N, C-alpha and C positions, 0 to 999 in steps of 0.2 A: 504493498501498501502505499509506505514511502517511496519505493523509486518512482511509481506514478505519478506522487504529486509533484516528484522534487523534476518529470522530467516533461508534464506540464508546466511546471514554471518557464524551466527553457525553455519553453516553445511559447510559450506567451512573453518573453522577454524577446525574443529573439525579432518578432513581428512588431514591435514598437519601434515607430521610426527612432532614428539615428542621424546627429549633426555628426558632419566631419568635424573634426580634430585637427586644428593645424595651428603650427607654431610659425610660420612669415604669411609673408604676403600667396594669396591664393593663385596658382596657374587659371590661363585660360578654363579647365577644365571642372573649376572650383575644387581643386584639392589642391594641398600642400605640395609648392613647388621649391625645395632643398636648394637648386639655381637661383633663388632670386629672396634670398638673406639679405638684410641691411648687418651687414656685418658693424657699424659703427653704434646700432642700436641690439641688442642682442640682448639687453636687461628687459627689453619690453615683452619679448617672446614669451613662451608658455613654460615656467622655470624643468617641465621636462623635458622641452626641445631644445637648451641651452646650451648644454653641453655637446650634441650632435650638431646644433649650430657654430658653436665654435671650434670644432673639428673641423667643419667646412669653410667657415672663413681660412684657418690657418692654410688648407691645400697652395698649393703654388706660391706661399707667400717665402722669404728668402730665409733659409738657416744659419745664416754664414753671420759672423761674430765681427764687429770694427772695433779693431784694434788701437784705433788711434782717438777715440772718441774722447771730446773734448780738449780736444789737439788737435785737428785739421788744418786751421791758421798755420803752423809752420811745419804741414807737407807737402814739399818737394815732390817738384815732377820724378816721375823713377829714373835711376840712371841706366843707359843707354849701353852697355859695354861690349857687348857680344859685336866681336868683329870678320865672321865666319864669311864667305861667297858667296855663301847660301841662303845669308838672311833676308831679303826679298823674297823668293822664292820662299821660306818660313811666314814670312809675316804676313803675305796672301794668305797663305794655309788656314793661319789661325781667324785671321781675320774673315774668309767663306766662312768658317767651321762657326764664329761666334756669328754672324749674320744669319743663317741657317737657324740655328740653336733658339738666337734672343732677336728677330728680326724689327722690335718694335726700341732697339736699342744706340743709344747715336754715339757714336766711339770714336773717341779723340785718337785715338793712336794705341800701338806696341811697340811697350819698352823691355829688351833684351837686358836683365838687368844681370844675368848670370853671364861671365865671361866663358866659359868653357862645357860643354856637354858634361853629365857626370853619367859616368858608366856604372853597370852592374851587372857581374858574371857568374852567375849559381849552379848549383847540379841540382837537379830534380830530380821526378821519380817514377813512373807509374805500374801496372800492374808489370810488363813485358821491357820496361828499359829503362835506364838512366844514363837523363839528355841535359847539357848543356846551357840556358840563355844566357845570351850576353846582348844585353839593351842599354839606350842611353838615354836619355830624359834633357831637356833644356825648359828649365822654365821663365814664362816670361812671364810679363805687368800686362792684362788689357784696364786702361782708361775708358770708362764710360760717363759721360755728361750726365745726371739725375736730375736738375737745375739752372738756372741762370747764375746761381755761387759755386753750386760744388760739384766735385765726380768722385764716385768709386773707381777703386784701383785694387782689381778681382786678378787672382793668379791662372794662368793656363800657362798647360803643356809641351810639349813636340817630343813625342816618344816614335825613338828608333830601333827596329830591331836589327840587332848587330850584324847577323848570318845572310840577312836577301836586301836589308838596305831601306827598309818597307818604311814609311813616317807616317804617323796620323797624329790630328791634333786632338787634345785633352781639353775639351770647353766643360764642360758641364758641371760647373764651379760656383756658378753665379744661385743656385738654389738646392746649394748643399752643406756641410759645415764645415766652412773651410775662414780662416780669418781674411780678413779683408783693410783695404786703408783709404777714410774717403782724402780729400784734399781740395782745397778750394782754387774755384776755376781763371782765376788771378797769378795761382802757382805756378800753371799749364804751359810747360815750354815744348811746343813742337819741335 
């Protein structure tokens, strides 16, 4: 008898009209649209949805750490000390890769702050063999204009496999946990 009453109650409750629960502005369909949240006003949302809204607002946000916060006035243009004959080719590689990855950025320039490539030779093993890895890296600085007063100096890397000579540009540094610096645009020297 008790089970029948419970089933009847559940059936009746399921027939009641329900208003949709929303945490933010509704989409055209009337349902909640997680992609249309005002990230500057999360506290106005239903408290049950604030945590997920904060997570959504943090997606795509830079995770980098600004190492010279509060001292950007004295930050100079990064040095440009690499003199290899391949410098122009490497600069073009970095600029092309950066533009592909971050098309909205206004890149002021690339600075080669390392004088020489850093080489790393190691031995690795897999289930069938021991093999040598021989790679080199050349770190550079990519200076990106933030606004009319400041620019951010991001690291980027040119990686070379010394066995076959292949090169690739490592520019996935803007939205990762890298240490960057800021500088005043008036300190930029092209």
